[in-house]
C-alpha positions as a printed Julia matrix, in Angstrom:
171×3 Matrix{Float64}:
  88.67  -96.19  68.3
  85.17  -97.48  67.81
  82.52  -95.42  66.09
  82.5   -93.76  62.67
  84.42  -95.42  59.88
  85.75  -92.09  58.6
  87.96  -89.75  60.57
  88.65  -86.04  60.34
  92.05  -85.41  61.92
  93.07  -81.98  63.19
  96.34  -80.48  64.29
  96.01  -78.1   67.24
  98.7   -75.38  67.24
  98.06  -72.97  64.38
  94.87  -74.8   63.35
  92.63  -74.7   66.43
  94.8   -72.72  68.86
  96.38  -69.34  68.19
  99.92  -69.73  69.55
 101.27  -66.35  68.52
 101.15  -64.93  72.07
 103.69  -67.53  73.25
 106.06  -67.79  70.29
 108.45  -65.26  71.84
 109.5   -67.99  74.29
 111.0   -70.03  71.43
 111.87  -67.37  68.84
 115.38  -66.85  70.22
 118.02  -68.91  71.97
 117.98  -70.25  74.55
 114.44  -71.44  73.97
 112.2   -71.57  77.03
 110.14  -74.69  76.33
 108.66  -74.75  79.84
 107.22  -71.25  79.39
 106.14  -71.98  75.81
 104.09  -75.04  76.74
 103.07  -73.53  80.09
 101.28  -70.71  78.25
  99.32  -73.1   75.98
  96.19  -73.09  78.18
  95.9   -69.36  77.4
  95.8   -69.86  73.61
  92.82  -68.14  72.05
  90.85  -70.38  69.71
  91.04  -69.85  65.96
  87.41  -69.48  64.78
  88.09  -70.99  61.35
  89.59  -74.08  62.96
  86.7   -74.51  65.37
  84.27  -74.14  62.46
  86.15  -76.81  60.48
  85.9   -79.29  63.38
  82.2   -78.56  63.81
  81.57  -79.07  60.09
  83.46  -82.39  60.1
  81.49  -83.59  63.12
  78.19  -82.58  61.47
  79.25  -84.55  58.38
  79.47  -87.65  60.58
  83.25  -88.03  60.76
  84.9   -89.15  63.95
  87.11  -86.36  65.28
  90.76  -87.05  66.11
  93.36  -84.57  67.33
  96.96  -85.1   66.2
  99.47  -82.67  67.65
 103.2   -82.35  67.87
 102.84  -81.24  71.49
 104.66  -83.55  73.9
 102.77  -86.06  76.0
 103.48  -84.07  79.18
 100.99  -81.46  77.86
  98.09  -83.92  77.66
  96.06  -82.65  80.62
  96.34  -78.99  79.58
  95.52  -79.86  75.98
  92.44  -81.91  76.87
  91.25  -79.13  79.19
  91.74  -76.54  76.41
  89.78  -78.63  73.89
  86.92  -79.08  76.35
  86.93  -75.42  77.42
  86.42  -74.38  73.81
  83.57  -76.79  73.2
  85.4   -79.06  70.79
  84.0   -82.57  70.33
  85.59  -85.37  72.29
  87.98  -87.52  70.33
  91.28  -89.33  70.7
  94.31  -87.1   71.24
  97.57  -88.3   69.67
 100.7   -86.58  70.98
 104.42  -87.08  70.5
 106.45  -88.81  73.18
 108.28  -86.41  75.48
 111.67  -87.42  74.04
 110.56  -87.67  70.38
 112.35  -85.01  68.32
 111.48  -86.26  64.85
 110.06  -83.64  62.48
 106.29  -83.22  62.59
 106.04  -84.35  58.96
 107.46  -87.75  60.0
 105.5   -88.29  63.21
 102.18  -87.21  61.75
 102.43  -89.4   58.64
 103.27  -92.39  60.88
 100.25  -91.72  63.1
  97.91  -91.3   60.13
  99.12  -94.59  58.68
  98.32  -96.32  62.0
  94.85  -94.75  62.08
  94.24  -95.71  58.44
  94.64  -99.4   59.27
  91.22  -99.32  60.93
  89.51  -96.19  59.57
  89.2   -94.17  56.41
  90.92  -90.8   56.76
  88.41  -88.34  55.32
  90.6   -85.31  55.94
  93.64  -84.07  57.76
  94.0   -80.37  58.6
  97.4   -78.84  59.41
  99.07  -75.44  59.13
 102.64  -76.63  58.47
 103.44  -76.65  54.73
 106.0   -79.45  55.15
 103.46  -81.61  56.99
 100.81  -80.87  54.36
 103.2   -81.9   51.57
 104.22  -85.1   53.39
 100.6   -86.05  54.11
  99.64  -85.43  50.48
 102.61  -87.51  49.26
 101.51  -90.31  51.61
  98.15  -90.33  49.82
  95.89  -88.81  52.46
  93.41  -85.99  51.81
  94.77  -82.85  53.43
  93.72  -79.25  53.9
  96.35  -76.56  54.48
  95.01  -74.37  57.28
  96.29  -70.9   56.55
  93.89  -68.96  58.74
  96.4   -68.09  61.48
  98.9   -66.69  59.03
  96.3   -64.61  57.21
  94.76  -63.06  60.35
  96.83  -60.18  61.68
  99.99  -61.83  60.34
 103.25  -60.17  61.35
 105.5   -59.0   58.51
 107.57  -61.66  56.74
 105.42  -64.51  58.08
 107.06  -64.3   61.51
 104.71  -66.65  63.35
 104.75  -69.27  60.61
 108.55  -69.12  60.36
 108.95  -69.73  64.1
 106.38  -72.54  64.04
 108.09  -74.17  61.06
 111.46  -74.09  62.84
 110.18  -75.67  66.04
 107.97  -78.24  64.27
 110.32  -79.33  61.52
 113.79  -78.34  62.68
 113.5   -79.15  66.36
 110.59  -81.61  66.49
 109.05  -79.86  69.46
 105.41  -79.14  68.59
């Protein structure tokens, strides 16, 4: 990536995109991954996430998107980012067969990015990812806006997201 020396890196699901409407596809077994990812283009944006990206861009940081979504979702994801007016930037996705926990894949990607750029911030909603990023020495912000807006009892959405991100390495 050429351009700004500093990067602001953003997760998508739970940070920019509200995935709660499609979590029922993966909340029980058997999980319907085709339906879960097929509904991603219908995700409403999370205003706090969009505001965070806009603020980072105004501050002069290059914008990078780092998601646990599989590579097969690239076209839908790029279309969603563009449809919601998010700045262009590289999109890093997991390989279709990669089932490592998000905390592992995201730290590895940040380390690769840090070889050429200063990581000014990383924003993610997964507490395990946030802890791993912090331990790796990168500045991180825990995006809690999805769980605090109309959150179901007992943190239902966050619990399902944690399971599929960390336990199953799927998003």
